[in-house]
N, C-alpha and C positions, 0 to 999 in steps of 0.2 A: 909351594910348600904345603904339605898336608896339614889340615887342622888337627890339633890334638883331640883325643877322644873326650867329648863333652866340654872342651875348652873353647873360649872365644878370644883369649888374649894371652899369649905365652908369657907375658911379663907381669900378669896380675893373677893373684889367687882370689877367687870370688867367694866371699864369706856367706854362708847360707844358714838361715834360721829355720828350723823344722818345727812347725806348729801342728800337732796331731794329738788327739786325746787318747788314742789307743796305744798303749806302751809297745806292743809287739810291732805294730805298723810303724810307729815312730822310730823304733830301733832299726827296723829294716831300711827306712829312708836315710837314717844317719849313716848306716853301713854303705849304702849306695853312693851317697855323696862323698864319703871318705875314699871310696874306690876310684873316684874320678880324678883325672889330672886337672889342676888349676881350680879346684873347688875345695872348700873346707867347711866343717860344721862350726858355726859361730855360737850356736846354742840350741836348746830344745824347750818347747813350751807345750804344756798339757791342756791348756784351755785358752779361750779367747782373751781373757783379761791378762794372763801371763804373756801371751803373744804381743799384746800392745805394749806392755811394760818393757819386755826384752827388746822389742824393735827400736824403741827410743834409746834404751841404754846401750845396746850393742851396735846399733846402726849397721846391720848387715847389708850386703849388696842385693841379696835375693831372699825371699821368704817362700817356703812351700807351705801353703795354708789350707788346712782341712776346713771345709765350709760348715761342717756339723760338729761343733764343739760346745761344751758346757761353759757357763759363765758369761760368754759373749759370743754371738754367732760369728762365723768366719766373715760374712759380709760386713757386719758392723765393725769387726776388727780391721778389715781391709780399709774401709772408709776412714776410720780413726787414724790408722797408720799413714795413709796417703795425705791426710791433712797435716800431720806432724812432720812427716819426712817423705815428700812426694818423689824423691829420687830413688827410694827403695823399690825394686821390682818385686812383684808378687804373682805367684802362680797358684791358682785355686786347684785343690785336689778334692774330688767329689764323686759320688755315685750318680749324680743327677745330670742327665744329658739333654734336658728340655731347654728350649729357647728362653723360657721364662727365667730359669735359674741363671742362664748366661747373661740375660739382660740385667738382672739384679747385681751380679758380680761385676759386670762392666760399668754399671752406674756407680758402683762403689769405688771403681778405679783399678780393677784387676788388670794385669798385663798378660797373663796366660791362663789357660783353662785345660786341665787334664783329668780325664776320668780315671777312677781308681782301678778299673780293670784293663787299663792300657798296658801295652808292652813296656818293658824297662827302657828300650831305646826311644820310645815316643816321649817319655818324660825327659830323658837326657837331651833330646833334640829340642823340646820345648824350652828347657833351661838355656840352651845355646842361643836360640832365637830371641828369647826375651831379653837376655843380656846384650844382644845386638840392637835392641830397640824395636824388634819385630814381633809379630804375633804368631802363635803356633797354628797348626792345621785346624784344630777344633774351632778356634775363633775365626779363621779364614772362612770356614764352611758356614759358620753362623752369619758372618758379614754378607756372604753371597746370598744366603736365603733372605736376608733383610734388604738386599739391594743397596747396601751402603758399605763404605770402607771400614767402618768400625761401629760396633754396637752403640747406640745412643739412647738416652732417655727420651720420653715423648717430646714432640716438638709442637709448635703452633700454640693453639689455645690451651693445651694441656700442660705445657712446659712449666708454667708458674705453679700449678697445683702439684706437679711431680716434685719440683725442687723444694717445695714447702714441707714435704714428708720426710721424716727421719728414716734411716735404714730399718729400724725396728718397726715403725709404722707401716712401711712397705711390706714387711713380712707378715704383720698382723692383717693387713688388708687382704693379702693373697689367701691366707688361711680362712679368714671370715668369709670371703667371697666364695671359697670352696665349700662352705657349709659347716665349718667347724664351730662348735660351741665355745664360749669363753673358757670353760674348763679344759676342753681339748686343746685349744690354742695355748693355754697356760702350761699344760703338760708338755707340749712340744718345745716351748720356749723356756720352760722352767721358771715360770712366773705365776703369781697368784691370779685367780679369776678377777679379783678386784682391780689389779694392775691392768689386765687385758681390757676390762670395761673402761678404764680411763683412756687407754689407747683408742678404743672404738669411738669414744666421745670426741676425742681430739680429731680422729679421722673424719667423722661426720661434720665437725665444725669446719675443718680445712677444705673438705670436698663439697660442702654445701648440700649435704643430703641429710635425711632424717631417720633412715631405717636401713636394715640389712640389704634390702633390695636395691636401694640407692648405692650402697657400697659395691654391690656386684656390678652394676652398670658402670660405676666409676672405675673399677678394676679392669673391666673390658676396654673402656676408653683409654686408660693409661697403659694398656698392654701388660699389666701385671697378671691378669688372668687370661689364659688362652681359650679359644673356642674348643668345643669337644674334640674335633678332629686333630688338634694339636697338643693334646694333654699327655702324650707319651705313654709311659708305662704305669702311671698312676702312683708312683712312689710319693711318700710324704715329702712335703716341702722342707728344705733345710732349716735348721734351727741355729 
């Protein structure tokens, strides 16, 4: 029997939560999901905080999550939702193709990863695979590059330090290691410089370093910051 377009189980309608802060794109995603057989739109969220709230309230089967949203970053929202309802499948939607961004998303618990310039059929196929408990092509390629079946946070002596960092601290670490000032980090994360300074102090304490140079070395050791040849197209880190 031929599989239905976009479907994974003819007896179940998969409820999808759309989390995207741009209204036009969010509306387009909703229209796409409604056009698919065996999928329905459970709800819409315009920021990370709302996405976390609706995920727990609506308990959708799948979330299409923009990684760059106000209020709470997509990565933070993914980690929060996975702690509250690990059975919910989540596909990250993003403009960022670098391994560092995929590592962060995977560490948070994402199930699929699709670039925003991907073809319509690629997103539909990712939805199908994720609902089958498999990973889509983008994550397969990432795993092959890493020489592992699935992206993992740092292992060995760095595993304890990595696990001690919150999702927000990992984002701050990356931005600081890239040379951003407290003000620049705050602008990207929509936080005050004073709050960023507190995150920096917490990072230094947890990582056992005393200055920005130490944070750069720690970021390299933890795989949060890539070497120059792996920095991709230089786009700003997600917020």
